[in-house]
C-alpha positions as CSV (number, residue, x, y, z in Angstrom):
1,X,-19.0,24.4,-15.6
2,X,-16.6,24.1,-12.7
3,X,-19.3,22.5,-10.5
4,X,-20.1,20.0,-13.3
5,X,-16.4,19.2,-13.6
6,X,-16.1,18.6,-9.9
7,X,-19.1,16.3,-9.8
8,X,-17.6,14.3,-12.7
9,X,-14.3,13.9,-10.8
10,X,-16.2,12.8,-7.7
11,X,-18.0,10.2,-9.7
12,X,-14.8,8.9,-11.2
13,X,-13.3,8.7,-7.7
14,X,-16.2,6.6,-6.4
15,X,-16.0,4.2,-9.4
16,X,-12.2,3.8,-8.8
17,X,-12.7,3.2,-5.1
18,X,-15.6,0.7,-5.8
19,X,-13.4,-1.3,-8.2
20,X,-10.5,-1.3,-5.7
21,X,-12.8,-2.5,-3.0
22,X,-14.2,-5.4,-5.1
23,X,-10.6,-6.3,-6.1
24,X,-9.5,-6.6,-2.5
25,X,-12.6,-8.5,-1.3
26,X,-12.2,-12.3,-0.7
27,X,-15.8,-12.9,-1.9
28,X,-18.5,-11.1,-3.9
29,X,-19.9,-8.0,-2.1
30,X,-23.4,-6.7,-1.7
31,X,-24.5,-3.0,-2.2
32,X,-24.7,-2.4,1.6
33,X,-21.2,-3.8,2.2
34,X,-19.7,-1.6,-0.5
35,X,-21.6,1.5,0.7
36,X,-20.4,1.0,4.2
37,X,-16.8,0.4,3.1
38,X,-16.7,3.6,1.0
39,X,-18.9,5.7,3.3
40,X,-21.3,6.4,0.4
41,X,-25.1,6.1,0.1
42,X,-26.6,2.8,-1.1
43,X,-28.4,4.6,-3.9
44,X,-25.2,6.1,-5.3
45,X,-23.3,2.8,-5.1
46,X,-26.2,1.0,-6.7
47,X,-26.2,3.5,-9.7
48,X,-22.5,3.0,-10.2
49,X,-22.8,-0.8,-10.0
50,X,-25.5,-0.9,-12.6
51,X,-23.4,1.2,-15.0
52,X,-20.3,-0.9,-14.5
53,X,-22.3,-4.1,-15.0
54,X,-23.7,-2.6,-18.3
55,X,-20.1,-2.1,-19.6
56,X,-19.0,-5.6,-18.5
57,X,-16.6,-4.4,-15.8
58,X,-18.4,-6.2,-13.0
59,X,-20.6,-9.3,-12.8
60,X,-23.6,-10.0,-10.5
61,X,-24.2,-13.4,-9.0
62,X,-27.7,-14.4,-10.0
63,X,-28.3,-16.3,-6.7
64,X,-27.0,-13.8,-4.1
65,X,-27.2,-10.6,-6.2
66,X,-23.7,-9.7,-5.0
67,X,-21.1,-8.2,-7.2
68,X,-17.6,-9.2,-8.3
69,X,-15.1,-8.0,-10.9
70,X,-16.0,-8.9,-14.5
71,X,-14.1,-10.7,-17.2
72,X,-13.4,-7.5,-19.1
73,X,-11.4,-6.2,-16.1
74,X,-9.5,-9.5,-16.0
75,X,-8.5,-9.0,-19.6
76,X,-7.4,-5.4,-18.9
77,X,-5.6,-6.5,-15.8
78,X,-3.6,-9.1,-17.7
79,X,-2.5,-6.5,-20.2
80,X,-1.5,-4.1,-17.4
81,X,0.3,-7.0,-15.7
82,X,2.4,-7.7,-18.7
83,X,3.5,-4.0,-18.7
84,X,4.0,-3.7,-14.9
85,X,4.1,-6.7,-12.6
86,X,5.3,-5.2,-9.4
87,X,5.1,-8.4,-7.4
88,X,7.3,-10.3,-9.8
89,X,9.7,-7.5,-10.3
90,X,10.0,-7.0,-6.5
91,X,10.5,-10.7,-5.7
92,X,14.3,-10.8,-5.9
93,X,14.6,-7.6,-3.9
94,X,12.4,-8.9,-1.1
95,X,14.5,-12.1,-1.0
96,X,17.7,-10.0,-0.8
97,X,16.2,-7.8,1.9
98,X,15.3,-10.8,4.0
99,X,18.7,-12.3,3.6
100,X,20.7,-9.2,4.4
101,X,18.6,-7.9,7.3
102,X,17.6,-11.3,8.8
103,X,14.0,-10.0,9.0
104,X,10.9,-10.9,7.1
105,X,10.3,-8.6,4.1
106,X,7.0,-7.4,2.8
107,X,5.5,-5.8,-0.3
108,X,2.4,-3.7,-0.2
109,X,0.4,-1.7,-2.7
110,X,-1.8,1.4,-2.1
111,X,-5.5,0.8,-2.2
112,X,-7.9,3.7,-1.7
113,X,-5.4,5.4,0.5
114,X,-4.6,2.3,2.5
115,X,-1.8,-0.3,2.3
116,X,-2.6,-3.8,1.2
117,X,0.1,-6.5,1.7
118,X,0.5,-8.6,-1.5
119,X,3.8,-10.5,-0.9
120,X,6.0,-11.6,2.0
121,X,9.3,-13.5,2.4
122,X,9.7,-15.0,5.8
123,X,13.1,-15.3,7.5
124,X,14.6,-18.7,8.3
125,X,14.8,-18.4,12.1
126,X,12.9,-20.6,14.4
127,X,10.7,-17.7,15.4
128,X,9.6,-15.8,12.3
129,X,7.5,-12.7,12.5
130,X,5.6,-11.9,9.3
131,X,2.4,-10.4,7.9
132,X,0.2,-12.5,5.6
133,X,-0.7,-11.2,2.1
134,X,-4.2,-9.7,2.2
135,X,-3.5,-7.9,5.4
136,X,-4.5,-4.2,5.6
137,X,-2.4,-2.4,8.2
138,X,-4.2,0.4,10.0
139,X,-3.6,3.6,8.1
140,X,-2.7,5.9,11.0
141,X,-0.6,3.6,13.2
142,X,1.5,1.4,10.9
143,X,4.5,2.2,8.8
144,X,2.9,0.9,5.5
145,X,-0.4,2.6,6.4
146,X,1.2,6.0,7.0
147,X,3.2,5.8,3.8
148,X,0.0,5.0,1.8
149,X,-1.6,8.0,3.6
150,X,1.3,10.3,2.8
151,X,0.7,9.8,-1.0
152,X,-3.1,9.4,-0.9
153,X,-5.4,12.1,-2.2
154,X,-6.8,14.7,0.1
155,X,-10.2,13.0,-0.1
156,X,-8.8,9.6,0.8
157,X,-6.9,11.0,3.8
158,X,-9.9,12.9,5.0
159,X,-12.1,9.8,4.8
160,X,-9.6,7.6,6.6
161,X,-8.8,10.1,9.4
162,X,-12.3,11.5,10.0
163,X,-13.5,8.8,12.4
164,X,-12.2,7.9,15.9
165,X,-8.9,6.3,15.4
166,X,-8.3,2.8,16.9
167,X,-5.3,2.4,19.2
168,X,-4.3,-1.3,19.3
169,X,-1.5,-0.5,21.8
170,X,-0.7,2.5,24.2
171,X,2.0,3.5,21.7
172,X,-0.4,3.7,18.7
173,X,-0.3,7.2,17.0
174,X,-3.8,8.7,17.1
175,X,-3.2,12.5,17.3
176,X,-4.2,14.0,14.0
177,X,-1.7,16.9,14.1
178,X,1.2,14.5,14.8
179,X,0.0,12.1,12.1
180,X,0.0,14.9,9.5
181,X,3.6,15.9,10.6
182,X,4.7,12.3,10.2
183,X,3.1,12.2,6.7
184,X,5.1,15.3,5.7
185,X,8.3,13.7,7.1
186,X,7.6,10.5,5.0
187,X,7.5,12.6,1.8
188,X,10.8,14.3,2.8
189,X,12.8,11.3,4.2
190,X,11.2,8.4,2.1
191,X,10.9,6.1,5.1
192,X,8.7,5.3,8.1
193,X,8.6,3.0,11.1
194,X,6.0,2.2,13.8
195,X,7.6,0.6,16.9
196,X,5.0,-1.0,19.2
197,X,2.1,0.7,17.4
198,X,0.3,-2.2,15.7
199,X,1.5,-4.8,18.2
200,X,3.6,-4.4,21.4
201,X,7.2,-5.7,20.8
202,X,7.0,-5.5,17.0
203,X,8.3,-2.9,14.6
204,X,8.0,-2.4,10.8
205,X,10.4,-0.3,8.8
206,X,9.2,0.7,5.4
207,X,10.0,2.8,2.3
208,X,7.8,3.9,-0.7
209,X,8.2,2.6,-4.2
210,X,7.5,5.6,-6.5
211,X,6.6,6.1,-10.2
212,X,7.1,9.8,-9.8
213,X,7.7,12.2,-6.9
214,X,4.0,12.0,-5.9
215,X,2.9,8.7,-7.4
216,X,3.1,5.8,-5.0
217,X,2.9,2.3,-6.5
218,X,4.2,0.1,-3.7
219,X,5.8,-0.1,-0.3
220,X,8.7,-2.3,0.7
221,X,9.2,-3.2,4.3
222,X,10.8,-5.4,6.9
223,X,9.0,-6.6,10.1
224,X,10.4,-8.1,13.2
225,X,11.0,-7.8,17.0
226,X,11.7,-4.4,18.4
227,X,15.0,-5.7,19.6
228,X,16.0,-6.6,16.0
229,X,14.4,-3.5,14.3
230,X,14.9,-0.6,16.8
231,X,13.0,2.6,16.6
232,X,14.2,4.8,13.7
233,X,16.8,2.2,12.5
234,X,19.9,3.5,10.8
235,X,23.0,1.9,9.2
236,X,22.8,-1.2,7.0
237,X,19.2,-2.0,7.8
238,X,17.9,1.5,6.8
239,X,20.2,1.5,3.7
240,X,18.9,-1.8,2.5
241,X,15.2,-1.0,2.9
242,X,15.5,2.4,1.2
243,X,18.0,1.0,-1.3
244,X,15.5,-1.7,-2.4
245,X,12.7,0.9,-2.7
246,X,15.0,3.2,-4.6
247,X,16.0,0.5,-7.0
248,X,12.4,-0.5,-7.6
249,X,11.4,3.1,-8.1
250,X,14.2,3.5,-10.6
251,X,13.0,0.5,-12.5
252,X,9.7,2.2,-12.8
253,X,11.3,5.4,-14.1
254,X,11.6,7.5,-10.9
255,X,14.8,9.0,-9.5
256,X,13.2,10.5,-6.4
257,X,15.6,8.7,-4.0
258,X,18.6,10.0,-5.9
259,X,17.2,13.5,-5.8
260,X,17.0,13.2,-2.0
261,X,20.6,12.1,-1.9
262,X,19.9,8.5,-1.1
263,X,22.2,6.0,-2.7
264,X,21.6,2.4,-3.7
265,X,24.0,-0.1,-1.9
266,X,26.4,-2.1,-4.2
267,X,24.6,-5.5,-3.6
268,X,21.3,-4.0,-4.7
269,X,23.0,-2.4,-7.8
270,X,24.4,-5.9,-8.7
271,X,20.9,-7.3,-8.5
272,X,19.7,-4.5,-10.8
273,X,22.3,-5.4,-13.3
274,X,21.5,-9.1,-13.2
275,X,24.1,-10.1,-10.6
276,X,27.1,-8.8,-12.6
């Protein structure tokens, strides 16, 4: 019975990852593409695709035989969006974060253990450093990526850290033991940065948006030059990033930041109360 239950959970996990992959794809995907992305056999992916198509959750293009999300999922997504539209809810906080820090602000969501950027507010300076929505920062050597990894399932972490890790710069973190220590620190300190890791001269400072102590629903961050966002920033910059993440977490019913002794700055509290 235990083995049967484990197999069922594995199947559900594959279906969830498959739908996430189709949701993030810019165009319909073929069986081979999906199998490679999820590191699963083509046979297993094909079986799940056939089942999902049967229930109207995905559609298959008659000409290319590739798959995309189905209309039923769109209907379900609209209902979920009414209940919880993190992009719209986070928008004023991203604007405030950009204005108070002078850096571009970002919103990401977790996707199969990785971070996917879904919104950005660019600063008004002549030289603006930003990240475009749709970008997936590397899981092991980016602030958003490591936050997503910190709250991912064991299976997702194992999959993402099992292969040789890319090092875009000499400063990129690739040592597995060090990465795991950083993931533990993220869960304790509720913040992360990655100076010079994804791109020399650039730093990203980020904090998790939580629905519970262990349930990550988003990541708020700022990105800019290393001279403007130093390694392990403190003071107003750190307070504002974690403050926005704390406020958004609180709006989704989580007081994890308060439990860690992290307070929300007054200007963010005013935003929470409608500017009063």
